[in-house]
N, C-alpha and C positions, 0 to 999 in steps of 0.2 A: 085651410087648416094646416095643411102641410107646411105652409110658409110660417104659420104661427108656431108650430112645433119646432121647426128648424130655428126660428128666431128664439124660441124659448130655450131650446137646447144650447144654442149659441150663447144666450144670455146666462145660462147656468154655467157653461164653460167659462165665460168671462167673469162670473162671480167667483168661481173656483180659482181662476187665475188671479183675481183681485185679492182674494183671501190669502192665496199663496204669496202674492206680492206684498200684502200687508204684513204677513209673517216675516218675509224676507226683509222688509223695511224696518220692522220692529227689531229683528235680529241685527240688522245693519246699524240701526240707531243705538242699540245696546253696545255693539262693537265700537261704534263711533264715540260713545260716552267713555268706554274703557280707554280707547286710543287718546281721547282728549285728556282724560285723567293722567295717562302715561306721559302725554305731551306736557302737561302742566308740571308733573314731577320732574321730567327731564329739563324743562325750562327753569325750574327752581334750582335743580342741581347745576345747570349751566350758569345761572346767575351767581350761585355760591362759588362755583369754580372760577368764574370771571372776577368776582370780588377778591378771591384768594390770589388769583393771578395778578391783579392790580396791586394787592398788598405786597406780594413777593417782588414785583417789579419795583415798587417803591423802596423796599428794603435793599434790593440789589443796587438801586440808584444811590441810596444813602451810603451803602458799603463801598460802592465804587468811588463816591466823592471822598469818603474818609481814606480809602486806599490811595487815591490820587494825592490828597494832602499829605498823608504819611510818606508817600514816595517822594514828594517834593522836599519834605523836611529831611528825609534820609539822604537825598541827593545833596542838599545844602550841607548837611553834617559831613558827608563823605568828602565834599570839596574842601570844607574847612580842615578836616583831618588830613587830607592830601597836602594842602598848603602847609599845615603844621609839620607834617612829616618831612616835606621838602625843606622847610626852614630849619628843622632839627638836623637834617642831613648836611645842610650848608654849615650850620654851627658846628656839627661834628667834624666836618672837613677842616674848618678853621681851627678847631681845638687840636686836631691831629697835626696840622701845620705848626701851631705854637708848641706842641709837645716835641716835635722833631727839632724845632729851633732851640727849645729849652734843653733838650738832650745834647745837642751839639755845643751849646753854651756851657753846660755842665761838664762835658768832656774836656773842653778847653780850660775851664776853671779848675777841674780836677788836676790837670797837668801843672797849673800854677800852684795849687794847694800841695800837691805831692812834692814839688820842688821846694816849696817853703818849709814843708815838714822835714825834708831831708836837710835843708840848711839849718833848721832849728836843732835837729839831732846832732849835726856836726858841731854846731856852736856849743851845745850843752856838753858834749863828750870830748871834744878835741880842740878847745879854744886855747889851752895851755897858758892861761893867765893873761890873754890879750885883752886890751881894753879899747873902747871906742864904739863907733856905730856898728851895729850888727853883732857885737859881742856882749854877752851878759856874764856877770860874775856868778859862779856856781855857789849856791848856798848849801852848806852842810847842815843837816837837821840832826840834832841830838835829842834822843828820847829822855825826857825828864820824868815821865810817869811810869816808864816800863822798867822791869827788873833786869831783863836780859837783852843785850844788844848784839847783833852779829856784825862785826866789822870784817872787811875783806882780809886784813892782816891776821887777826886772831879773834877768838871769841872770849869775852871777859864777862865774868859774873859781877854785876855791880853790887850784889848783896854781900859777898865775901871777898870780892876783888881777886879771885883766883882766875888765872887764864886757862883757856881750853874748855872742852866739853865736860871734863870730869867734875869741875866745880858746879856747873849747872845741873848735871845729873844728880849730884849729891843733894843739892837743895831741892830738886824736884821730888826726890824720894822722901825727904824729911818734912815736906810741907803738908800741912793738915788738909 
């Protein structure tokens, strides 16, 4: 009987231990369910973040492609502009050279023009009635529509034909 009591006592202890283990397993199963739910939520968040990461990678790839194409376009434009600037610089240098040449030509032509102007002045003012090539006859211009004429010798009023400034001044005062 002692053995029976010992076995019964041991059985009771084992039953108590089993109930405690069942309680622990139920608690662990409950915690396991909570952890599984948390894991599912984290997996869903991870999936959403992974999809967002893939979308961001795709947009970055597209932006990188557009950036590369824009960079290539800008490089081509800069090369074209550089070539254009170089051609304009060459053209500018050529224009400076032609400007210098024109200035020297103008300076030499000015000397010829100045001398021909001097010869014309001499011809007009001091030819003393000479005739021939290079000499022109001096034409005297008489005013037919004007009332008063100033001659180097004297001033004559053509209205009253009085010489001097007195006749002119008298007519100017009496004119309406």
